[in-house]
N, C-alpha and C positions, 0 to 999 in steps of 0.2 A: 574774701570767701566766696565760694561757688554756691550755686542754688541749693545743692543738697545740704550744705552746712548752714546757709542762711535760714532756710525754713525751720531748722531745729534750734539754732542758737542765738540768731541776731535778735537783740533787744529782749531776750528771754533768760536773763540770768536768774539764779535762784532768788527767791523772795528775801530780802534783807531782814525782814522781822522774824519769819518763821523757818527760813531755809527751804521752803517748798520748791521742789524741782520744776514743777509746772506752773506757768503763769497764772496767778490767781484770777478768779472770776469776780469782777467788781459789779455784782448784780444789785445795783442801786440806781434810783432815779435822781437823788440829790446828795450833796456833800456838806458837811458841817463846816461853817467858816469861822475863822479865829476872831474876826471883827467884821462889821459891815463892809462888804466888798473886798475883804482880805481873806484869801483861801490858799489852798496848797496845790493850785494848778487846775483844780476841777471845782465846778460849782453846780452844774446841772448836766445830766447825761446827754440830753439833746445836743448840747454844746461840745462837750467832750466826756470821755470816759477812759480810765486807765486801760481796760482791756481793749477797747476800740483803738486807742492811741498805739498800743503795742502792735496790733494787727496792721495799722497803717504804716508803721515804721518797717515791719518785715516785708510788706508787699512792695513798698518803695524800694528797699534794699534789693529785693529779687529783680525788679525791673531796671535797677541801676540809677535811680533818681532819689530826690529828697522829699518829693511832695506827693501825697496820697490821701484821698478822702474816700471813705467807704460809705455805701448807701444801702437803703432797705431793698434794693433790687438793682439789676443791671440797667433797666430803663430809667430808674430814678437818677442813676449816674449819668446816663446819656442826656436826660432832660436838663440836669445842672450844667453840663458842658455846652449844650445848645443855647440855653437861656443866658448863661454867663458870658459867652464869647461871641454870640451872633445877634445883631440888631435888625429890626424890621427893615426890609429892603435889601439886606445883604443875602448872598448866595451860598447855599451849601450844595456841593457836588458829591454825590455818592456813586458807587458802582451799581450796575443793574442787578446783580446778585446780592440781595440785602436782606437781612433778618426782617420778617414781617413786622415785629414790634417797632423796630427802628423806622420802617417805611410808614407805619401808622402814626408814630410820633411826629414825624415830619409832615405828613399829608394832612392829619386830622387836628394837630395841636399847633404846630408852628406855621404852616402855610397860611391858615386864617389870621394869624398875627402879623402877617406881612413878610415872613422869611421866605425866600425863594428857594426852590429845590430842583435840582437837575440830576437825573441819573444818566451817566455817561460811561461808555466802554473805555475805561482808562488804559486797557491794554492796546487799544488802537491809536496809533500816533495822531491821526487826524482828529479823532473825537476828543482826545486828551488835549490837543492844542486849542481846539474850539472851546472846551470847557475852561481851561486856564485862561483863555483870552477874554472871558466874561468877567474876570476880576472877582473870583469867589473869596469868601472869608475863611471857609473851611473846605478841605478835601477830606472826605470820610471814607475810609477803607477798611473792609474786613479782609484778612488774609491769613489762612484760607477763609473763603466766604461760606456762608450759610444759605443754601444747602449744597451748592454744586462744587464746593471746595476749589474755587478758582484762586489762583495765586498771583499776587502783584509784586512788582519790584519796589519795595518800600524805599530803598535808598534813592532810586532814580525819581520816584514820585516826590520824595521829601525835597530833593534839590529843585525839581521843577516847580513845586508848590511855593517854595520860598522865593524863587525868582519872580513868581507872579504875586507875591505879597500875601500869600495864603498860609494858614497853618494846616499841618497834616495830623489828622486824628486816625489812630489805628485801633480797631477792635481786635484784641489779642486773645480773645476768649478761647478759640479753638486751639491755638498754638501753645499758649501759656508761656511764662517766662523761662521754662525749662527748654522748650523747643525754639523760642524766638524772642529776641530782645529789640523791639522796634526803636527804642531810644537810641540804641547803638548805631541804628541805620538812618538816623535823622528825624524821627517822629517828634512832634511837639506835645501831643496828648495820646495817652493810652487808656482804653476803657476795657473793663472785664465784666462779664457776668460771672461773678465769683460763685454763684450757684452751681456752676458746672465743675470743671476740673479743679479749680482752687480749692473749694470746699470738699468736693469729690465723693459725697456719700448720699446725695439726693435727699438731704434732711433739712435744708435751709434755703432761704431766698436772699441774695445779696449781690451788690454790685461795687464797682470801684472806678474811680477816675484818677489818673496820675499825670503829672506834668514836670518838665524839667525847669521851666522858667517860673519864678515866683509870681511874676506879673500876670502870666497866663492863668496860673493856678488860683490865685486869690478870689476871683469871682466865683470859682466853683466851690471853694471852701466856704465862702460867705453863704452861698445858696444851701449848702449842706446843713448849716445851722438855721438859716432864715426860714426854710421850708420845712425843716424837721424830718426829712426823709432818711432817717438814720436806722441802722440795724440795732437789734438788742445786744446788750453785752454778752448774752449767752451765745447768740449767733456768731458773734466775733470770736468768742472762745472756741466754738466748734471749728471755725475756719483756721484758727491757729493750729488746732489739733490736726486738721486735714493737711495743712501745709507741710507738716513734718514728714509725710509720706508721699508728697507730690511728685518728687523726682522718680521714686521707684514706680509709682502708679503710672506716670507718663511713659516711662520706658516700656512697661508691659503693654499699655495701650498702643504705643507705636508699633511694637513688634507683632502683636496679634492682628491689628488692623492691616498692616502691610501684607502679612501672609494671606489673610482672608481675602484682600483685594486681588492678589495674584490668582487665587483659586477661583474667585468669582469672575475674573476676566476670561478664564478658560471655559466656564460652564456655558453649555449650549443654550440655556434659557435666559442668559443675560446679554443684552445688546450693548450695554456700555457701563463701565465703571469709572466713577470719579474718584481719584485719590492721588494726591501729589507725589506719593512715593513710587508710583508706576512710571516707567519711561514713556509710556504712551500718553501720559497727562501733559497737556500743553504748558503747564507751569513747572514741570518737573526740574528743569535746569535751574530756574531761579529759586525753587524751593531747596534744592540741595545747597545752593550757595548761601541762602539767608536763614535756614533753619537747621536744627540738630535732629529733627524727626518730623514725620509727617502727621502726627496726631492719631487719635482714636476714632475719627468719624470717617465713614465710607459711604458714599452714595452710589446706588446702582439703578440702572433703568432696565427692568426685565422685559423680555419679549412677551408683553402682556397688554391687555387693555387696562384702563384706569381701574375698572371694577375688579379685575383679576389682581392687580397690584394691591388694591386695597385689601382683598382677601388674603393675599400672601402676607402682608404686613400684620394683619390681625391675628394670624393663626400660629405665630411662632411661640415656642415654648420658653426659650431663654431671652430672645429679643422682645421683651414685653413691650406692647404698644403703649406709647405715652409721650407726653410733651418732654422737652428739655433733653439733656444729654450729659456726658462727662462723669457719670457716676461709676461705682464699682460694678454695679449691675448693668448689663447690656440693655439696650433700648432700641425699639424700631419706631419709625415715624413715616407717615405719608405727608410731607410738607404742605402740599397743595390743600389738604383738608385740615391741617393742624396749625403748626406755627406761622405758615404763610397764608392761611385763609383770609387774612385781612387785605391781601393784595387781590384786587379784582381779577377774575379769570382772564379777561382779554389782556390785561397788563402782565399777568403770569406768562401767557403765551408769547407776548412780545418780548419778555425779558429771557425767554428761553428755559422757563421752569416747567417741564412736562408734568401733567397730572399723574403719570404712572411712576414718577421718580420716588424711590424708597430711600430714606436716610437711616443708616445704622450707626448707633453709638456702641462701639465695641468695648465691653467691660473687661473685667479681670477673671472671668471664668475660664475653664480649660478650653484651649483653642479647638480641640477636636469636638467637644460638646457643642460648641457654637456653630462649627462647620456642619455637623450632622443636622442641627436645628434649621440652618438655611437650605441644606440639600433636601430636606423633607419637602419643602414647598417648591424649590426650584426644579427638582426632578419630576414633580407632578406637572409643572408647567411644560417641561421639555417633552413629557409623554403625551401632552394634549393633542397635538396635531394627528399623531397616529391613532389615538383613541377616536377622534372625530372622524378620520378617514374610514375606520373600521365600521363605524355606525352608518 
């Protein structure tokens, strides 16, 4: 089955008792046992739940593996992967362009516990060789990255990581299994912020960790139960509903974001556009080879100061200013002041994250309405030099 069919049908047969077409919601904390220690596969919802189990089966099928554990947030999933697979003294190598929450988790939680963390430009052969030569336990890659949408050759990185004895973890949040299947390219672990595109409606917080190898997955599954960072059955039910339209939504996100990025690239008030679907993007060739679409996130650097960029991002009608992304409603964001604020300013500058960069999550609204909303602010920026000269 292909993703469009998997999200609708896999592990979601009509209920055998009632014939209900939609997977029932098992909104319960505990399950009656037939005898002490004898149950029907479920005893306590922290450990397992029928609705959560269905969701895990569907996500695993969509990514092309057997093992999936869902968590109360994307960071809870990342925490379980790091705690389950990395011991004190071992090294985790990440890319420079890294979600601020992941950076904070490594810097403030795991480094004090003895885990080493190195940010390396894995697109640069010398930096990559140096990082792999240090004997890392994990190579952790977002592709596309957050927020500059850098693209990495997952197949090449997987082969190189394995030769160095490392596991490759890919954050597939931005791409989703509709656009990209990292396991087909050699990844060992995939993580998702389910909150974003998979759920798709900005009404829940959830994460997932998936693995191909049972031995790699079991420590993560153990921590899911042992730490109890699990989502509610209702949130799992909502995600199952979201997955049924994931392919259609992603196709629309792809198309609208590509067209907006083309228009933004031509606007005089825009200095640079980051979007893998553009031929000008340095990762365009790799993106075309390993993805089926470039996703719904566009980042732009306006010809503006940081304060002007802040005002531009704050004043949009449809690109509402807010954290997160991937929903049906468009969203605007200033990463330096929002999701990446946990990265110190000097490190943001070193990593190439400008304060004026604006991240757009392109939703499902009419394309022309979205473009008019952006032009209202960009045209004002373009007029600014002439107005200043007239004064």
